N, C-alpha and C positions, 0 to 999 in steps of 0.2 A: 504493499499499499504506499503510494507516494504521499509527500508531505501535505499537498493540498487535500487529498482524500482524507488524511488523518484529521486535519482541521475541521473539514466538513462533517466528518463522522462525530468528532468531539462536540461540535457546535449542536448538531442534531440530538445527541445524547443529553446535553445539558439542557437543552429546551424542553425535551420530553419530561425529564426528570423534574425540572422546575415547574412545568405545568401540572403535572400530577400532584405535587405538593401543594400548590396553590389551590387547585380544584378541590382536592380532598379536604384541606383546611377550611375553605370557604363553605363548602356544602356539607361539612361534617360527615364526609363519606369514609368512614373507618380510618381516620387519621392515625389511630394507634398502630395500623398496619401499614398504611400506604406511605406516611411520612417516612418511617425508618426504612422501609424497603425501597423507596424511591432514592432516598439519600444514599443508601449503600450501593444501589445500582448505578446511579449517576456518578458518584465519587469513583467507584471502582473502574467504570468504563472510561473516565477521564484519565485516571492513573495509567490504565493499560494502553490507552491510545496515544497519549502525550508524554507518558513517563511519570514516575513518582514525584519528581521535583515540580516540573512545569504543570503537569496535569493535576497533581495534588494541590498546588497552590490556586490554580483557577477553580478547582472544586471547592476549596474553602472559601473563595470570594463569592462563588455562586450560593453556596449553602448559607453563608453568613448573611446574604441579603434576603434570605427568606425567614428571618427570625420572628415573624409574626405567627408562624404556624408551629404547633407543638404537637407532640404525642405523649399522652399520659400512660406511662408504663410503671407498673408496680408503685404507683403513688408518687412517681417522679415526672416532672414536665420536661421533656427533652425536645430541644429545638434541633433543626437539621445540622447547625454547626457543632452542637455537642456529639453528634454521630459521626460527622465527617472528620473532625479533628483526630480522634483516635485512630481511624482508618489510614489517613495520610501519615500520621507519625509511625504507624506499624509498616507502612510501605517504605518509609525512609529510614527505618531502624537499622538495616545493614550498613547504611552510611553514617551511622551515628559518630564514630571516631573522627571521620573527616569533617562532619558538620560541627563538632564541638571545636575543632581548630579554627573554624572560621569566625567564632565569637570574638568581638572586639570590646573595648572598655565600655562603650555605650551599653552593649548587650549585657555584659556582666553586672553593671550597676542596676539595670532593670530587673535582672534575676535576683540580685540582692534585695532590692525593693520587695519583690514578690514573696521571697523567703521570709523577710522581716514582718510582712503583713499578717502572718499567722499568729505572731507572738501576742499581740494585743488581745486577740479573740480568746486565746488559751488562758491569758491571765485575768482579763477583766471584762469580757463579754457576759451579759446575763445568761446567755446559752452558748457555751463554748462549742458544744457539738455542731449546732447550727452555724455558728460563725466559721468553724473549720470546714464545713460542707460548702459554704459560700466561697471560702477561700479556694477550695479545690476547682470550683466552677471558674473562678478568676484565672486560675492557671491554665484551665483548658481553653478559654477564649482568648488568652494572651499568646498562645502557642503560634498563631499565624504570623505574628511579628517576627518570632525567632526563625520560623520556617522560611520567611521571605528573606531575612538578612543573611542567612546561612546557605540558601540554595540558589539565590539569584546572584550569580557570579559572573555573568556576561551581559553585554549590552543587549545582545539579540534576545536573550531570554527576558530581560527587563522590559524591553519594548513589547514583546508578545504579551506578557503579563499585564502591562498597563493597557494595552488594547483590549484585552479580555475583560479587564475591570471597567473599562468605559463602555464596552458593549453590554455587559450585564447591567450596568447603571442605566444605560439607554432603555433597556428592557423594563426595568423597574420604573423609570420615570414615565415611560409611555403608558404603563399600566396605571400609574397614579392619575395621570392626565385623563385617560379614558374613565377611570372611576369617577373623577370630578365632573366630566361631561354627561355620562350616562346617568348620574345621580339627578340631574335636571329633568330626566324623563322617568323618574321613579324606578330606575334599575340600580340596585345597590350592590356594587362589587366589594364593599367593605369600607364603609366611612366610620368615623368616630365623632361623637358629639362632645364638644367642649363644655364641661359642666359649669363653667363660669359665664361664658358668652353665648352659649347655645349654638355656636358656629358648627356646621358640619366640616370636619377637617379630614385630610386624606393621609393615611399612613402607608398606602400602597402595600408592599410586601414587608415592610418593617413593623416593629412591635407598636410603635405609636408615630403619630404625625411628626412630633419634634425630631425624632431620629430619621425619619424619611426626609424632612426638610434639610437636616444637617447633611445627609449623604448627598442630596442634590446640590446643595451649596458647595460642597467640596468638589464634586465633579464639574459643576459650572465653572468654578474658580480655576481648576486645573486646565479645563479646555480653553477658557479665556487666556490664561497664561500661556498656553501653547500657541495660540493665535498670535498674541502680542509679541512673543519672543521668536517666532518663526520656526516653530517645531515642525518636523517633517509631515505628520499626519494632519494636514490642515482640514481636509473634508470631515473627517471623523471628529475632530476637535469643534468644527463649526456646528455640526449637528448636535453633538453633545452640549454645547454651550446653550444653544437654544432650548433643547428639551430640559436641561438641568435647570435653567432660569425659570421656565414656566412650571416645572415640577415643584421648584422652590416655593413659587407663589401659591399653588393649589395646596400645598402642605398646611398653609395658614398658620405658620409658626414664626413668632416675631423673633425668637432667639437666632434662628437660622438667618432670617432677613438681615438683622443687624450684623450678623457675623460676615454675611456676603458683602455688605458695604465696607466693613473694615477690611475684608480681603481685597477689595478693589482698590482701597487706598493703599494698602501694603504693596500691591502690584504696581500702581502708579509710582510710588516712592522707589521701588526697585528699578523701574525703567529710568527714573531720573538719575539714580546712582550709577547705573550702567552707562547712561549717556555722558555723565560727568566724567567717569573714568575712562571713557573711550572704548568700553568693552562692547558696546552694542548701541547702535543708533536707529531709532524707529523712524521709517519713512512712511509717507502716505500710501505708498504701494503695499508696505507690509501690513498696514493697518486696515487695508480693504477687507480681508476676510473677517476682522473683528467688527467692522462696520456693517457688513452683510449680516453677521450673526445678530447684531444689536437691532437692525431693521426687521429681520425675521422674528426675533423675540418679541418686539413691540407689537407687531402684527398679530402674532399668534396669541399674545396676551389678551388683546381686545376680543379675538374670536373665543378664547377660553372663558372669558368672564361673561359674555353676552348671554349665553343659554342659562346662566345661573339665575337670572331674573324670571324664569318661567314660573308661572303661578302655581304650577302643580307641586312645587316643593316649598312654597312660602308658607311658613306656619303663622298662625294667628299669636300676635304678641301677648294677648291676655293668657293664652294657654301656657305659654312659657313662663310668664310671671307666676302663674298659679302653681305651676310644677315646681319652680324654684322655691316658692314660699312654702309649699307643703314639705319639700325636702328640709329646708332650714328649721321648720317647726318640729319635724320628726327628730332631726339630729339634735336640736336644742333640748327637747323634752328628754330624750335618751340620756343625754350627757347630764342634764340636771338631776335626773333620778339616779345615775350611776356614780356621780362623784360630786362631793360638796365643793371641791376646789374649782369646778368649771363654773364660769360666770355666764351671764346672758349674752355676752359679746361674741359668742362662737369662736373661741380660740382655735387656731389651726392644728394644735397638738393636744393629744390626750396621752396620759401615761397608761400603759397597759398593753397586752397583747391583742392582735387582731381578732375580731369576732365576726360571725356571719350577720350581715345586716343589710337589708335591701334598701339601696338609696336610689330613688327614682332618677331615671335619666331625663334631662329637660327636653322638651320638644324642640326640634331643630328650627333655627331661624335661617332665613336666607342670608348667605354669607355677606358680611358687610366689610369688604376689603379696605374701603377708605377709613372706616372707623377703626378697623384693626390695625392698620399702619399708624393711624394717628395716636393709638394708645401706646406705642412703643416707649415713649418718653414719660408715660403716666406713672409716676411712682406710687400713686394711691391704688393702682390696679390690684385686685385681690390676688390674682395669680402671682404677681410679683412679691406682694406683701407676704404671702405665705412662704415663698422660697426664702426670703430674708429672715422671717421668724424661725424657720428651720435651721438656717445657718447660724444665727445668733445662739440658739439653744444648743446646737453642736459644739460652738466654741465655748460656751459656758461648762458643758459637760467635759470637754477635752482637758480642761485645766485640772481635773482630778487625776489624770494619768498623762502628763504632757510628753513624756519621752517615748512611751510605746504605744500610746492610744488605747482606745477601747475595743477595737476589733471590727472586722468586716461584718456588716449587717447588725451591729449592736444598736445602731440608732433606731432601726426598725423593730428590734426586740424590745426596746424600752418605750417607744411612743407609737401611736397610731394617728391617722389623719382623721378629719371629721366624716370621712367615708368608712371608717374603721378598718382600713387597710394599713399595712406597714408604712410607717413614715419613711421618707427618702430624703437623701441629700443630693441636690442637683448641681452643686458646684464641685468641680473635680478636685480642686486644692483644698477646699474645706473638708471635703470627704476623706481625702488622703490624710490630712492632718488629724482629723477626728479618729480615723480607724487605725493609723499606724504611727501617730505622734510626730515629733520633731525629726527623729531619725528616719522615719518612713518618708516624710515630705522631702527631706534632704536627698534621700537616695532616689526619689522620683524626679525631683527638679534637676539634679546633677546631669543625667543622661539627656534630658530635654534641652539643657543649656549647651551641652557639647553638640547636639544635632543642629541647633540654631547656629552656632558659631561655625560649624562645618559648612552649613549652607551659605552663610554670608561670605565666606572665603571663596566661594565660586564667582562672586560678583567683580573680581578683579579683570576677569576676561571670559568671553564666551568661546569655548573651543569646539563645540559641536552640539549634536542633539542631547547627549547625556547631560550636559550642563543645563540646557534649556529645560529638559524635563524634570531634572531635580529641583530648579528654582520654581517651576509651575506647581509640582507637588508641594514644595515648601509653603507656597501661598495658601494652598488648600489646608495644610496642617495648621497654619496660623488661624485660619477661619474656624477649624474644628475646635481649637482651644478656647476661642472667643465664644463660640456656641456653647461649649461645655461649661461656661460660667453660670448657666441657667438651666441647662439640661444636659446631663453627662451621658455619655454612651459607652464608657470604658467597660461596661459589663457585657458588651457584644463584641463578637470577633471582627466584624466588618472594619471597625476603627482601628483596632490593633494591626489588621493586615495593611491598611492604607499607611499607617505609621511606619510599618516595615518596609513598604515599597519606597517611601521617602528615604529612609535610612539607607537602603540598598542603592538607590539612585545616587545619593551624595557620596557614598563609599566608592562606587565605580567611577564616578566622575573624577575623584581625587586620584584613584589608582591609575586611570588613564593619563592624567596629567603627569604622574610621577613616571610613568613609562616613557611619556614623550619628552620629559626633561632629561 
């Protein structure tokens, strides 16, 4: 079988496996059987077709993009990525000694952080067993980073993996856009209703709309960076920039929107630095693809939002207000009866373990994108206020164990939300400090700083596509960490894999420069 046939076979296999998982999860057609079987079949076929390194990493990217769908097996909720990671690791096991030799200081520091993160849970978590289980799941989802940095050792493999990542993202984005459009005609492919604003938001194949928006933001920033820096795959980048931008919008998530703006500013600053240093000069001809992408994106934006005004999905405001009032009344009554410490102001946190409690979902409003965008800077917004309250409480608790922290998942073991679910910490750095203490935060920040410095060192000159790709991915990673100040996704393998691709790209770019010197 030739190279083209292998690629086509791999693409068909990936599409069939992904489609089976989506259909099974959405229609609830025996997901406890189909999700694991499709994951195993798709991952195995990609490994056999493309090899354990290249095929395995593509399989991880695919399966980690389907983290909305789970299989309940023996009381454990398994996502496709939880099944794919051990399969890929098993396929790479014969190469383990060679892969270990590829680890660099950045990788070792991240491994040290992961190892240290278990300590706080064992010593200080209310439920050490649960904390240790969550730590093991973190190890699992972090594996794609290390698989990427140790197996992507040639420019050709990196270009192939990034192309696959963009194509997978393209499929996810198109599915999200289709979900948004079809919802206007009462066809629900899987929307989520924001409990605060009653907006129908789009998660696509991700666990929630914030994470889908962050993924689209990163793909769009990478594609725009490729276009602006003159990367070779201009057509693919152009299409991905448009789909990523529109997918970002329909996700209806402000954190990702804000991160996208910051990413564009970082890219603009990068172009200025490159121009001042004489490393790269942008010409009108080079900006033409970016201009085409911007025009297409604006046109498609208008098309995408027009059908949403269809009266068939416009809910009566009175119904929504009534539903929200009922919800607040029930929650307040339950809290007042269950705890004398709870006041009538509906605090966002309750002490105690999660309990089964039916909270009514508000009736969906017609999406108000103008109002949603206008609320980005509204510090009185209840969603933002809740996040800030959670962070403040986490910092207060952290002071009891500042060195080692309180352990992964300990915040949710101590507190519940007003929906009586586990409380969560949405800020990456606050969560890291709370869970693993000062030592853990230092071990986490050190490799990130090293990666940032390595990326900045590439701005002295652009020597080829490796440099361009590394800088474009770097802009996306900056956007990711901005988004993760309000909605963190490091509990999912997708974001670890992208961080690994950036680290591999920077490493390869410097190695090529070293050989050229």
